[in-house]
C-alpha positions as CSV (number, residue, x, y, z in Angstrom):
1,M,15.2,-22.8,2.2
2,N,15.2,-23.0,-1.7
3,N,15.0,-19.9,-3.6
4,G,15.4,-21.9,-6.5
5,S,11.5,-22.7,-6.0
6,N,10.5,-19.4,-5.3
7,R,9.2,-18.5,-9.1
8,K,7.1,-16.4,-10.7
9,N,6.7,-16.4,-14.3
10,G,9.3,-18.8,-14.7
11,N,12.1,-15.9,-13.1
12,V,13.4,-16.6,-9.5
13,R,11.5,-14.6,-7.3
14,E,14.3,-13.0,-4.3
15,S,13.6,-14.6,-1.0
16,F,14.7,-15.0,2.4
17,N,17.7,-17.2,2.8
18,S,16.9,-18.6,6.2
19,Q,13.9,-19.3,8.4
20,W,15.2,-16.9,10.9
21,G,16.0,-14.0,8.6
22,F,12.6,-14.3,7.5
23,I,11.1,-14.7,11.0
24,L,13.3,-12.0,12.3
25,A,12.1,-9.5,9.7
26,C,8.7,-10.1,10.4
27,I,9.3,-9.3,14.1
28,G,11.2,-6.2,12.7
29,S,8.1,-5.1,10.6
30,A,5.8,-5.6,14.0
31,V,8.1,-4.6,16.2
32,G,7.7,-0.9,16.2
33,M,6.4,2.9,18.0
34,G,3.5,1.2,19.3
35,N,5.5,-1.3,21.3
36,I,7.1,1.0,22.6
37,W,5.3,5.0,22.9
38,M,1.2,2.9,22.8
39,F,1.3,-0.2,24.4
40,S,3.2,1.2,27.8
41,T,0.4,4.1,28.0
42,R,-2.4,1.4,27.7
43,V,-1.3,-1.2,29.8
44,S,-0.4,2.0,32.5
45,L,-4.4,3.8,31.6
46,Y,-6.4,0.5,31.6
47,G,-5.6,-1.2,34.8
48,G,-2.0,-2.5,34.3
49,G,-2.9,-6.9,34.3
50,A,-6.2,-6.1,33.0
51,F,-5.1,-4.9,29.8
52,L,-2.6,-7.7,29.5
53,I,-5.1,-10.1,29.6
54,P,-7.3,-9.3,26.4
55,Y,-4.3,-8.3,25.0
56,I,-3.0,-11.9,25.3
57,I,-6.1,-12.9,24.3
58,F,-6.3,-10.6,20.7
59,V,-2.6,-11.3,20.1
60,V,-3.3,-15.1,20.3
61,L,-6.7,-15.1,18.0
62,I,-5.2,-12.3,15.0
63,G,-1.6,-14.2,15.0
64,A,-3.2,-17.3,14.4
65,T,-5.8,-15.9,11.7
66,G,-4.7,-13.0,10.3
67,V,-1.1,-13.2,10.6
68,I,-0.9,-16.9,9.1
69,G,-3.3,-15.4,5.9
70,E,-1.5,-13.0,4.8
71,M,1.8,-14.7,4.5
72,S,-0.3,-17.6,2.7
73,L,-1.7,-15.7,0.5
74,G,1.9,-14.0,-0.4
75,R,3.3,-16.9,-0.8
76,A,0.7,-18.1,-3.2
77,A,0.8,-15.4,-4.8
78,R,4.7,-14.9,-5.3
79,S,3.4,-10.9,-5.5
80,G,2.4,-8.5,-3.8
81,P,-1.0,-7.2,-2.6
82,I,-2.4,-6.0,-6.2
83,D,-1.1,-9.1,-8.3
84,A,-2.6,-11.4,-5.4
85,F,-6.1,-9.7,-5.1
86,G,-6.0,-10.0,-8.9
87,M,-5.3,-13.2,-9.0
88,I,-8.0,-14.7,-5.8
89,C,-10.5,-12.4,-8.5
90,E,-9.7,-13.9,-11.5
91,K,-11.3,-17.3,-10.1
92,K,-14.8,-15.3,-10.1
93,G,-13.6,-13.1,-13.8
94,K,-13.0,-10.0,-11.9
95,R,-9.2,-10.0,-12.0
96,K,-9.6,-6.1,-12.7
97,L,-11.7,-5.0,-9.7
98,G,-9.3,-7.3,-7.3
99,E,-6.0,-5.8,-9.1
100,A,-7.7,-2.1,-7.9
101,L,-8.6,-2.4,-4.9
102,G,-5.0,-4.6,-4.3
103,M,-4.3,-0.6,-4.5
104,I,-5.3,0.3,-1.6
105,P,-3.3,-1.6,1.2
106,V,-0.4,-0.9,-1.3
107,L,-1.3,3.3,-1.2
108,G,-1.6,2.8,2.6
109,S,1.8,1.4,2.9
110,L,3.5,3.9,0.7
111,A,1.2,6.6,3.3
112,M,2.0,4.9,6.3
113,A,5.5,4.9,5.5
114,I,6.0,8.6,4.8
115,G,4.4,9.5,8.2
116,Y,6.9,7.3,9.6
117,T,9.5,9.1,7.8
118,V,9.0,12.0,9.5
119,V,8.8,9.8,13.1
120,M,12.3,8.3,12.3
121,G,13.8,11.6,11.7
122,W,12.6,12.7,15.3
123,I,14.4,9.5,16.6
124,L,17.1,9.8,14.3
125,K,18.0,13.4,15.8
126,Y,17.6,12.0,19.3
127,A,19.8,9.2,19.1
128,A,22.2,11.2,17.5
129,G,21.4,14.0,20.3
130,T,22.6,11.5,22.9
131,F,26.0,11.0,21.7
132,T,26.7,15.2,21.7
133,G,24.8,16.1,24.7
134,A,21.6,17.7,23.0
135,T,19.0,15.1,23.5
136,L,19.6,16.4,27.3
137,A,20.3,19.6,27.6
138,P,17.0,21.1,28.0
139,E,16.5,21.8,31.9
140,S,12.9,21.2,32.4
141,V,9.7,19.5,31.1
142,E,8.6,22.5,29.5
143,D,11.9,23.0,28.1
144,F,12.1,19.1,26.4
145,G,8.8,19.7,25.4
146,G,9.1,23.2,23.3
147,R,12.6,21.7,21.8
148,F,10.1,18.9,20.2
149,G,7.2,21.3,19.7
150,S,9.8,23.0,16.7
151,M,11.5,19.8,15.8
152,A,7.7,18.6,15.4
153,S,6.6,21.2,13.3
154,A,6.6,22.1,9.6
155,F,9.9,21.7,8.2
156,G,10.9,21.5,11.4
157,N,13.6,18.4,10.9
158,N,14.6,18.7,7.4
159,V,18.3,16.8,7.5
160,W,17.1,13.8,9.8
161,Q,14.5,13.2,8.2
162,V,16.0,13.0,4.7
163,I,19.2,11.1,6.6
164,A,16.5,8.3,7.9
165,L,15.0,7.8,4.8
166,A,18.5,7.3,2.4
167,A,19.7,4.7,5.6
168,C,16.4,3.0,5.0
169,M,16.3,2.8,1.1
170,A,20.2,2.2,1.0
171,I,19.3,-1.5,3.0
172,L,16.1,-1.8,0.8
173,M,18.3,-1.5,-2.5
174,F,20.1,-4.4,-1.3
175,G,17.1,-6.8,-1.7
176,V,15.5,-8.9,0.4
177,G,18.4,-11.4,1.3
178,R,21.1,-9.5,1.5
179,G,19.3,-6.0,2.6
180,I,16.0,-6.7,4.7
181,E,17.3,-10.2,6.1
182,K,21.2,-8.8,7.1
183,A,19.6,-6.2,8.7
184,N,17.0,-6.9,10.5
185,K,19.3,-10.3,11.7
186,I,21.2,-7.1,13.6
187,L,18.9,-4.7,14.2
188,M,16.4,-7.1,15.9
189,P,18.6,-9.0,18.1
190,V,20.4,-5.5,19.2
191,F,17.1,-4.6,19.8
192,F,16.0,-6.9,22.4
193,V,19.4,-6.8,23.9
194,L,19.4,-3.0,24.7
195,F,15.4,-3.1,26.0
196,V,16.7,-6.4,28.6
197,I,20.1,-4.2,29.9
198,L,17.7,-1.3,30.4
199,G,15.0,-3.2,32.1
200,I,18.0,-4.5,34.8
201,Y,19.0,-1.1,35.5
202,V,15.3,0.0,35.7
203,F,14.7,-2.9,38.4
204,F,18.2,-2.0,40.3
205,Q,16.4,1.4,40.5
206,P,14.5,2.7,44.0
207,G,10.7,3.1,43.8
208,A,10.9,0.2,40.4
209,A,8.6,-1.9,42.0
210,D,5.5,0.2,42.4
211,G,6.0,0.2,38.5
212,Y,5.8,-3.9,38.3
213,H,3.0,-4.0,40.8
214,Y,1.3,-2.1,38.7
215,I,1.5,-4.0,35.3
216,F,0.5,-7.2,36.7
217,R,-1.7,-6.6,39.1
218,V,-5.8,-6.8,37.2
219,D,-8.0,-4.6,38.0
220,K,-11.5,-6.0,38.1
221,T,-13.2,-2.5,37.4
222,A,-10.9,-2.4,34.3
223,L,-11.7,-5.6,33.1
224,M,-15.1,-5.7,33.0
225,N,-14.4,-2.0,31.0
226,P,-15.7,-2.6,27.1
227,K,-12.8,0.1,26.4
228,T,-10.1,-1.8,27.8
229,W,-11.1,-4.5,25.7
230,I,-11.3,-2.2,22.7
231,F,-7.9,-1.1,23.2
232,A,-6.3,-3.9,23.6
233,L,-8.5,-5.3,20.3
234,G,-7.0,-2.2,18.5
235,Q,-3.1,-2.6,20.2
236,A,-2.8,-6.1,18.7
237,F,-4.3,-5.7,15.6
238,F,-1.4,-3.2,14.8
239,S,0.9,-4.2,16.7
240,L,1.1,-7.6,14.8
241,S,1.0,-5.6,11.2
242,V,-2.2,-7.0,9.4
243,A,-3.3,-4.2,6.5
244,G,-2.8,-6.5,3.6
245,N,0.4,-5.0,2.7
246,G,3.3,-5.9,5.1
247,T,3.4,-9.4,5.6
248,L,1.8,-10.3,2.7
249,I,4.6,-8.8,0.8
250,Y,7.5,-10.5,3.0
251,G,5.2,-14.0,2.9
252,S,5.6,-13.6,-1.2
253,Y,9.3,-13.9,-0.6
254,L,8.7,-17.8,1.1
255,S,9.4,-21.2,-0.5
256,D,6.4,-23.9,-0.1
257,E,8.8,-25.2,2.4
258,E,8.0,-23.1,5.1
259,D,5.7,-23.8,8.0
260,I,3.8,-20.8,8.0
261,P,1.9,-21.3,11.1
262,A,5.1,-22.0,13.3
263,S,6.9,-18.5,11.9
264,A,3.2,-16.6,12.5
265,A,3.1,-17.9,16.0
266,R,7.1,-17.0,16.9
267,V,6.5,-13.6,15.3
268,A,3.3,-13.2,17.9
269,L,5.3,-14.2,21.2
270,F,8.6,-12.2,20.1
271,D,6.4,-9.3,19.3
272,T,4.8,-9.2,22.9
273,I,7.5,-9.8,24.3
274,A,9.3,-6.5,23.4
275,A,6.1,-4.6,23.8
276,M,6.7,-6.3,27.3
277,L,10.1,-5.2,28.0
278,A,8.9,-1.5,26.5
279,A,6.2,-1.8,29.1
280,L,8.9,-3.5,32.0
281,V,11.3,-0.3,31.2
282,I,8.5,2.4,31.2
283,I,6.6,2.0,33.9
284,P,8.6,1.3,36.9
285,A,11.3,4.2,35.5
286,M,8.4,5.6,35.7
287,A,6.8,4.7,39.1
288,T,10.9,5.8,40.8
289,T,9.4,10.0,40.3
290,G,5.9,8.7,41.7
291,A,5.1,10.2,37.6
292,Q,2.0,8.9,36.8
293,L,2.2,7.4,32.7
294,N,-1.1,9.2,31.3
295,Q,0.8,10.5,28.3
296,G,1.3,8.6,25.3
297,G,2.4,8.7,21.7
298,P,5.4,10.9,20.4
299,G,5.0,13.3,24.3
300,L,6.1,10.4,26.0
301,L,9.2,9.8,24.1
302,F,10.0,12.8,23.1
303,V,9.4,14.7,26.1
304,Y,8.7,13.0,29.6
305,L,10.9,10.3,28.9
306,P,14.2,12.3,28.3
307,N,13.0,14.6,31.2
308,L,13.3,11.3,33.4
309,I,16.3,9.5,32.0
310,K,18.0,13.2,32.5
311,S,17.3,12.5,36.6
312,M,18.8,9.1,36.4
313,P,22.4,8.1,37.8
314,G,24.2,7.0,34.1
315,S,21.7,9.2,32.0
316,T,24.0,10.3,29.1
317,L,24.7,6.0,28.6
318,I,20.7,5.0,30.0
319,A,19.4,7.9,26.8
320,M,22.1,6.4,24.3
321,I,20.7,2.6,24.9
322,F,17.1,3.6,24.6
323,F,17.0,6.0,21.7
324,V,19.6,3.4,20.0
325,A,16.8,0.9,20.8
326,V,14.4,3.0,19.4
327,L,15.6,3.8,16.3
328,F,16.3,0.1,15.6
329,A,12.9,-1.1,16.6
330,G,11.5,1.8,14.5
331,M,14.0,0.8,11.1
332,T,13.0,-2.5,10.8
333,S,9.1,-1.0,10.4
334,L,9.9,1.6,7.9
335,I,11.7,-1.2,5.7
336,N,8.6,-3.2,5.9
337,L,6.1,-0.6,5.0
338,Y,8.1,0.8,2.0
339,E,9.0,-2.9,0.9
340,A,5.4,-3.2,-0.5
341,P,5.3,0.2,-2.8
342,I,9.4,-0.9,-4.2
343,A,8.1,-4.2,-5.0
344,T,4.6,-3.3,-6.9
345,V,6.9,-0.4,-8.6
346,Q,8.9,-3.2,-9.7
347,E,6.1,-5.1,-10.6
348,K,4.6,-3.0,-12.9
349,L,6.9,-1.1,-14.1
350,H,9.5,-3.1,-15.0
351,V,12.4,-1.7,-13.6
352,G,15.2,-3.5,-11.5
353,R,15.4,-3.0,-7.4
354,K,17.5,0.1,-7.7
355,A,15.0,2.0,-9.6
356,A,12.6,1.3,-7.6
357,C,13.8,2.4,-4.2
358,L,14.9,5.4,-6.1
359,I,11.3,6.2,-7.9
360,I,9.4,5.7,-4.2
361,A,12.2,7.3,-2.3
362,A,11.4,10.7,-4.3
363,I,8.1,10.4,-3.3
364,G,8.9,9.7,-0.1
365,V,10.9,12.7,0.5
366,V,8.9,15.3,-0.8
367,V,5.9,13.9,0.9
368,S,7.2,13.7,3.6
369,L,8.9,17.0,4.3
370,M,5.5,18.8,3.4
371,I,3.7,16.4,6.1
372,Q,6.3,17.2,9.2
373,G,3.7,19.8,11.1
374,I,0.4,17.5,10.3
375,V,1.8,13.8,10.6
376,S,-0.4,13.3,13.7
377,S,-3.8,13.8,11.6
378,W,-2.0,12.0,8.6
379,M,-1.3,8.6,10.7
380,D,-4.5,8.7,12.0
381,V,-6.7,8.6,9.1
382,L,-4.0,5.7,8.0
383,S,-4.4,3.4,10.9
384,I,-8.5,4.2,11.4
385,Y,-9.2,3.8,7.8
386,I,-6.7,2.4,5.6
387,C,-5.0,-0.1,7.8
388,P,-8.3,-2.1,8.9
389,L,-9.6,-1.6,5.3
390,G,-6.6,-3.3,3.5
391,A,-6.6,-6.4,6.5
392,G,-10.4,-6.8,6.0
393,L,-10.1,-7.0,2.2
394,A,-7.4,-9.5,2.8
395,G,-9.3,-11.6,4.5
396,I,-12.0,-11.1,2.4
397,M,-10.2,-12.2,-0.5
398,F,-8.4,-15.5,1.1
399,F,-11.5,-16.5,3.7
400,W,-14.4,-15.8,1.7
401,I,-13.9,-15.5,-2.3
402,A,-10.5,-18.2,-2.7
403,G,-12.7,-20.6,-0.5
404,K,-11.7,-23.7,2.0
405,K,-10.1,-25.5,-0.3
406,Y,-8.0,-23.2,-1.5
407,V,-7.0,-21.9,1.7
408,E,-6.3,-25.4,3.6
409,V,-3.8,-26.1,0.8
410,Q,-2.0,-22.7,0.7
411,V,-1.6,-23.0,4.9
412,N,-0.7,-26.2,5.0
413,K,2.7,-26.2,2.7
414,G,5.7,-27.2,4.4
415,R,4.1,-28.4,7.5
416,K,4.7,-32.1,8.7
417,N,0.6,-32.2,9.7
418,K,-1.9,-30.4,9.3
419,F,-3.4,-27.5,10.6
420,T,-6.3,-27.4,12.6
421,E,-9.4,-27.6,10.9
422,L,-11.3,-24.8,12.8
423,Y,-9.0,-22.3,10.8
424,F,-10.8,-21.6,8.1
425,P,-14.3,-21.3,10.0
426,I,-12.2,-18.8,12.6
427,C,-10.6,-16.9,9.8
428,K,-14.2,-16.4,7.8
429,Y,-16.4,-16.1,10.7
430,I,-14.5,-14.6,13.7
431,Y,-11.2,-12.7,12.0
432,V,-13.0,-11.0,9.1
433,P,-15.6,-9.6,11.3
434,V,-13.3,-8.0,13.2
435,C,-11.6,-6.3,11.1
436,I,-14.3,-4.6,10.1
437,L,-15.3,-3.9,14.0
438,V,-11.3,-2.3,13.8
439,L,-12.5,-0.1,11.4
440,V,-16.1,0.9,12.4
441,L,-14.6,1.6,16.3
442,G,-11.3,3.4,15.0
443,I,-14.2,5.5,13.0
444,A,-16.7,6.1,16.2
445,L,-13.9,6.7,18.9
446,G,-11.4,8.2,16.9
447,G,-8.8,5.9,17.0
448,I,-7.8,2.5,18.6
449,G,-4.6,1.3,17.1
């Protein structure tokens, strides 16, 4: 990648040093808790393969539309959502309105990062506890539940939470190439290797075959159930990180030589592989004990799985591998969520990278410590309202306001062959309405992400 071509207002803007560095960073932003604690549960609840079919359809749709669009819009603007939306609306003489709307995904990204910081504090505590023996110490599922309950209460996990945030900010202070890219080049490959090791281990456990059978069977009743399709849409939408912030800001660090549609395809592929790896570990592992996986979210990760791992041969090592892998997946997502607000502070306050990180870290520490007891409700509000709204706004800006000619120029930069003519109409008339549909269904059903 040519760093020198990545200019804004005459200044050289930071950029990724390599194509794979960018792709791994985007994979890191997409691979998170949703791939681990939500995907496996939904595969289990909605008929195994019957859920995978619509999920893959929606991953292809969103990966080939929204992900490409947000990366391209970011690259075109060479900045975050505020300037990007402002630049598009300037064509209609409404720059201030565009900048105001751009605040929504930036504040959404910061709020999501703050909520995620609480979760990362839990994960860091459990990962460290696998080395001291504390994580697997409880004697029963009730004890595991009680322990998690006390940790996930108001001011219940202050120290670990601050350490998790400090580690994230330390990486971000090094910038895009030396910080975000280098971290993802280590954390993401290690995450995949660790989950492959866990998958091989589970494969040899008695009873695991029932889990594989469950994952890949197609339950026709479940396939015909609208809820299967709705929750598959929600899973794909949120897993691919389309929210008008993280993917857009990473796109802004790209050179014009980058083939964005090819990069987006790789991100969608590896995000799906990560989700499948997690399901191939968790569902067969549950099957070895005859347990039904109907408990998603934090309860699965911090109560039921530790209780299950404790009963397995080599439990200490398995717990170490599992929680370190989860920690790495979470950290790469946290880095992405904090990047949009940090870049915005740099651009708007004209301060250096380290100063912007310290400003955002101060906000992150104070607010995340205050919301520990209500983090679940906090994240629900963001995933129901703010994320689909941010994605929809980015889609409207790019596909409805900027127009066909502009979109095609931006998407085709760096490509040898022109991307499909169908791209623009599919995005304008299918993807943007899908964003609005995700918002409406989320409100109606109390969240589908």
